[in-house]
Biotite code that builds the C-alpha atoms (Angstrom):
import biotite.structure as struc

atoms = struc.array([
    struc.Atom([151.398, 228.594, 13.672], chain_id="A", res_id=1, res_name="MET", atom_name="CA", element="C"),
    struc.Atom([153.919, 228.677, 9.904], chain_id="A", res_id=2, res_name="LYS", atom_name="CA", element="C"),
    struc.Atom([155.129, 231.402, 8.392], chain_id="A", res_id=3, res_name="THR", atom_name="CA", element="C"),
    struc.Atom([156.886, 231.150, 5.580], chain_id="A", res_id=4, res_name="LYS", atom_name="CA", element="C"),
    struc.Atom([157.690, 234.905, 4.986], chain_id="A", res_id=5, res_name="LYS", atom_name="CA", element="C"),
    struc.Atom([160.532, 237.333, 5.810], chain_id="A", res_id=6, res_name="HIS", atom_name="CA", element="C"),
    struc.Atom([159.655, 239.769, 8.869], chain_id="A", res_id=7, res_name="PRO", atom_name="CA", element="C"),
    struc.Atom([160.088, 242.619, 7.223], chain_id="A", res_id=8, res_name="ARG", atom_name="CA", element="C"),
    struc.Atom([157.165, 240.896, 4.893], chain_id="A", res_id=9, res_name="ASP", atom_name="CA", element="C"),
    struc.Atom([154.508, 240.919, 7.121], chain_id="A", res_id=10, res_name="MET", atom_name="CA", element="C"),
    struc.Atom([151.327, 242.118, 6.867], chain_id="A", res_id=11, res_name="THR", atom_name="CA", element="C"),
    struc.Atom([149.594, 243.701, 10.143], chain_id="A", res_id=12, res_name="PRO", atom_name="CA", element="C"),
    struc.Atom([147.327, 240.138, 9.142], chain_id="A", res_id=13, res_name="ALA", atom_name="CA", element="C"),
    struc.Atom([150.144, 238.291, 9.439], chain_id="A", res_id=14, res_name="ASP", atom_name="CA", element="C"),
    struc.Atom([151.253, 240.057, 12.481], chain_id="A", res_id=15, res_name="THR", atom_name="CA", element="C"),
    struc.Atom([147.525, 239.541, 14.745], chain_id="A", res_id=16, res_name="GLU", atom_name="CA", element="C"),
    struc.Atom([147.275, 236.112, 13.562], chain_id="A", res_id=17, res_name="ALA", atom_name="CA", element="C"),
    struc.Atom([151.083, 235.149, 15.565], chain_id="A", res_id=18, res_name="ILE", atom_name="CA", element="C"),
    struc.Atom([149.739, 236.937, 18.286], chain_id="A", res_id=19, res_name="ILE", atom_name="CA", element="C"),
    struc.Atom([146.512, 235.354, 18.182], chain_id="A", res_id=20, res_name="ALA", atom_name="CA", element="C"),
    struc.Atom([148.709, 232.002, 17.706], chain_id="A", res_id=21, res_name="ALA", atom_name="CA", element="C"),
    struc.Atom([150.128, 233.275, 21.708], chain_id="A", res_id=22, res_name="PHE", atom_name="CA", element="C"),
    struc.Atom([147.324, 233.869, 23.002], chain_id="A", res_id=23, res_name="ASP", atom_name="CA", element="C"),
    struc.Atom([145.456, 230.682, 22.131], chain_id="A", res_id=24, res_name="ALA", atom_name="CA", element="C"),
    struc.Atom([148.760, 229.334, 23.867], chain_id="A", res_id=25, res_name="HIS", atom_name="CA", element="C"),
    struc.Atom([147.974, 225.435, 25.678], chain_id="A", res_id=26, res_name="GLU", atom_name="CA", element="C"),
    struc.Atom([148.991, 226.820, 29.406], chain_id="A", res_id=27, res_name="ASP", atom_name="CA", element="C"),
    struc.Atom([146.909, 230.361, 28.600], chain_id="A", res_id=28, res_name="GLY", atom_name="CA", element="C"),
    struc.Atom([148.966, 231.789, 30.928], chain_id="A", res_id=29, res_name="VAL", atom_name="CA", element="C"),
    struc.Atom([152.106, 234.514, 30.341], chain_id="A", res_id=30, res_name="PHE", atom_name="CA", element="C"),
    struc.Atom([154.336, 235.603, 33.625], chain_id="A", res_id=31, res_name="SER", atom_name="CA", element="C"),
    struc.Atom([154.662, 239.292, 34.070], chain_id="A", res_id=32, res_name="VAL", atom_name="CA", element="C"),
    struc.Atom([157.840, 238.796, 32.024], chain_id="A", res_id=33, res_name="ALA", atom_name="CA", element="C"),
    struc.Atom([156.250, 237.025, 29.358], chain_id="A", res_id=34, res_name="ASP", atom_name="CA", element="C"),
    struc.Atom([153.863, 239.309, 28.368], chain_id="A", res_id=35, res_name="VAL", atom_name="CA", element="C"),
    struc.Atom([156.691, 242.578, 28.731], chain_id="A", res_id=36, res_name="ALA", atom_name="CA", element="C"),
    struc.Atom([159.139, 240.266, 26.225], chain_id="A", res_id=37, res_name="VAL", atom_name="CA", element="C"),
    struc.Atom([156.135, 240.057, 23.720], chain_id="A", res_id=38, res_name="LEU", atom_name="CA", element="C"),
    struc.Atom([154.789, 243.514, 24.161], chain_id="A", res_id=39, res_name="THR", atom_name="CA", element="C"),
    struc.Atom([158.494, 244.342, 23.303], chain_id="A", res_id=40, res_name="GLU", atom_name="CA", element="C"),
    struc.Atom([159.221, 242.112, 20.002], chain_id="A", res_id=41, res_name="LEU", atom_name="CA", element="C"),
    struc.Atom([155.459, 243.928, 19.058], chain_id="A", res_id=42, res_name="ARG", atom_name="CA", element="C"),
    struc.Atom([156.785, 246.919, 19.269], chain_id="A", res_id=43, res_name="ALA", atom_name="CA", element="C"),
    struc.Atom([159.940, 246.492, 17.543], chain_id="A", res_id=44, res_name="ALA", atom_name="CA", element="C"),
    struc.Atom([158.261, 244.336, 14.742], chain_id="A", res_id=45, res_name="THR", atom_name="CA", element="C"),
    struc.Atom([155.970, 246.929, 13.923], chain_id="A", res_id=46, res_name="ALA", atom_name="CA", element="C"),
    struc.Atom([159.330, 249.641, 14.297], chain_id="A", res_id=47, res_name="ALA", atom_name="CA", element="C"),
    struc.Atom([161.280, 247.559, 11.976], chain_id="A", res_id=48, res_name="ARG", atom_name="CA", element="C"),
    struc.Atom([157.989, 247.668, 9.285], chain_id="A", res_id=49, res_name="ARG", atom_name="CA", element="C"),
    struc.Atom([158.221, 252.041, 10.006], chain_id="A", res_id=50, res_name="GLU", atom_name="CA", element="C"),
    struc.Atom([161.953, 251.732, 9.210], chain_id="A", res_id=51, res_name="ALA", atom_name="CA", element="C"),
    struc.Atom([162.238, 249.810, 6.433], chain_id="A", res_id=52, res_name="GLU", atom_name="CA", element="C"),
    struc.Atom([159.756, 251.717, 4.561], chain_id="A", res_id=53, res_name="GLY", atom_name="CA", element="C"),
    struc.Atom([161.140, 254.831, 5.498], chain_id="A", res_id=54, res_name="ARG", atom_name="CA", element="C"),
    struc.Atom([164.628, 253.526, 3.910], chain_id="A", res_id=55, res_name="ILE", atom_name="CA", element="C"),
    struc.Atom([162.782, 252.223, 0.644], chain_id="A", res_id=56, res_name="GLU", atom_name="CA", element="C"),
    struc.Atom([160.767, 255.664, 0.373], chain_id="A", res_id=57, res_name="ALA", atom_name="CA", element="C"),
    struc.Atom([164.829, 257.179, 0.886], chain_id="A", res_id=58, res_name="ALA", atom_name="CA", element="C"),
    struc.Atom([166.423, 254.804, -1.638], chain_id="A", res_id=59, res_name="VAL", atom_name="CA", element="C"),
    struc.Atom([163.495, 255.628, -4.494], chain_id="A", res_id=60, res_name="LEU", atom_name="CA", element="C"),
    struc.Atom([164.438, 258.963, -3.888], chain_id="A", res_id=61, res_name="GLU", atom_name="CA", element="C"),
    struc.Atom([168.092, 258.938, -3.949], chain_id="A", res_id=62, res_name="ALA", atom_name="CA", element="C"),
    struc.Atom([167.292, 257.027, -7.618], chain_id="A", res_id=63, res_name="HIS", atom_name="CA", element="C"),
    struc.Atom([165.038, 259.644, -8.647], chain_id="A", res_id=64, res_name="HIS", atom_name="CA", element="C"),
    struc.Atom([167.825, 262.568, -8.181], chain_id="A", res_id=65, res_name="HIS", atom_name="CA", element="C"),
    struc.Atom([170.089, 260.332, -9.869], chain_id="A", res_id=66, res_name="GLY", atom_name="CA", element="C"),
    struc.Atom([171.836, 259.042, -7.206], chain_id="A", res_id=67, res_name="MET", atom_name="CA", element="C"),
    struc.Atom([174.500, 256.099, -7.966], chain_id="A", res_id=68, res_name="SER", atom_name="CA", element="C"),
    struc.Atom([173.573, 252.720, -6.075], chain_id="A", res_id=69, res_name="TRP", atom_name="CA", element="C"),
    struc.Atom([177.100, 253.148, -4.996], chain_id="A", res_id=70, res_name="GLY", atom_name="CA", element="C"),
    struc.Atom([176.576, 256.107, -2.875], chain_id="A", res_id=71, res_name="LEU", atom_name="CA", element="C"),
    struc.Atom([173.161, 254.945, -1.730], chain_id="A", res_id=72, res_name="ILE", atom_name="CA", element="C"),
    struc.Atom([174.681, 251.222, -0.356], chain_id="A", res_id=73, res_name="GLY", atom_name="CA", element="C"),
    struc.Atom([177.518, 253.883, 1.355], chain_id="A", res_id=74, res_name="ALA", atom_name="CA", element="C"),
    struc.Atom([174.670, 255.638, 3.238], chain_id="A", res_id=75, res_name="GLN", atom_name="CA", element="C"),
    struc.Atom([173.273, 251.921, 4.066], chain_id="A", res_id=76, res_name="LEU", atom_name="CA", element="C"),
    struc.Atom([176.298, 250.433, 5.370], chain_id="A", res_id=77, res_name="GLY", atom_name="CA", element="C"),
    struc.Atom([176.076, 248.024, 2.031], chain_id="A", res_id=78, res_name="MET", atom_name="CA", element="C"),
    struc.Atom([178.053, 247.604, -0.822], chain_id="A", res_id=79, res_name="THR", atom_name="CA", element="C"),
    struc.Atom([176.801, 249.280, -4.347], chain_id="A", res_id=80, res_name="ARG", atom_name="CA", element="C"),
    struc.Atom([175.426, 245.705, -5.324], chain_id="A", res_id=81, res_name="GLN", atom_name="CA", element="C"),
    struc.Atom([174.303, 244.482, -1.650], chain_id="A", res_id=82, res_name="GLY", atom_name="CA", element="C"),
    struc.Atom([172.143, 247.610, -2.746], chain_id="A", res_id=83, res_name="ALA", atom_name="CA", element="C"),
    struc.Atom([170.782, 247.029, -6.335], chain_id="A", res_id=84, res_name="ARG", atom_name="CA", element="C"),
    struc.Atom([169.884, 243.365, -5.159], chain_id="A", res_id=85, res_name="GLN", atom_name="CA", element="C"),
    struc.Atom([167.691, 244.582, -2.316], chain_id="A", res_id=86, res_name="ARG", atom_name="CA", element="C"),
    struc.Atom([166.439, 248.091, -4.032], chain_id="A", res_id=87, res_name="PHE", atom_name="CA", element="C"),
    struc.Atom([165.868, 247.350, -7.551], chain_id="A", res_id=88, res_name="ASP", atom_name="CA", element="C"),
    struc.Atom([162.361, 245.613, -7.181], chain_id="A", res_id=89, res_name="ARG", atom_name="CA", element="C"),
    struc.Atom([161.427, 249.293, -6.183], chain_id="A", res_id=90, res_name="LEU", atom_name="CA", element="C"),
    struc.Atom([162.652, 251.782, -9.304], chain_id="A", res_id=91, res_name="ILE", atom_name="CA", element="C"),
    struc.Atom([161.776, 247.918, -11.675], chain_id="A", res_id=92, res_name="ASN", atom_name="CA", element="C"),
    struc.Atom([159.426, 246.343, -10.146], chain_id="A", res_id=93, res_name="GLY", atom_name="CA", element="C"),
])
């Protein structure tokens, strides 16, 4: 299975498709360690998706309260321009 989406843009359906591809592994057998690693990858992906949603909501709220891209970027550990480039689509569609 190939996907061109950035992981943060993956939908639950995309994740399920990836899981199905692993389930259809040609050997059909995974070791206990493999299952643990794949389970952790799914959990980490879900946590990242949730965190990205929280960050986007916080950025929208900060912008709504008139905070500058410089201040927002500083809180996110990035430059003003980096924050603007990454999140401006949330503000201006």
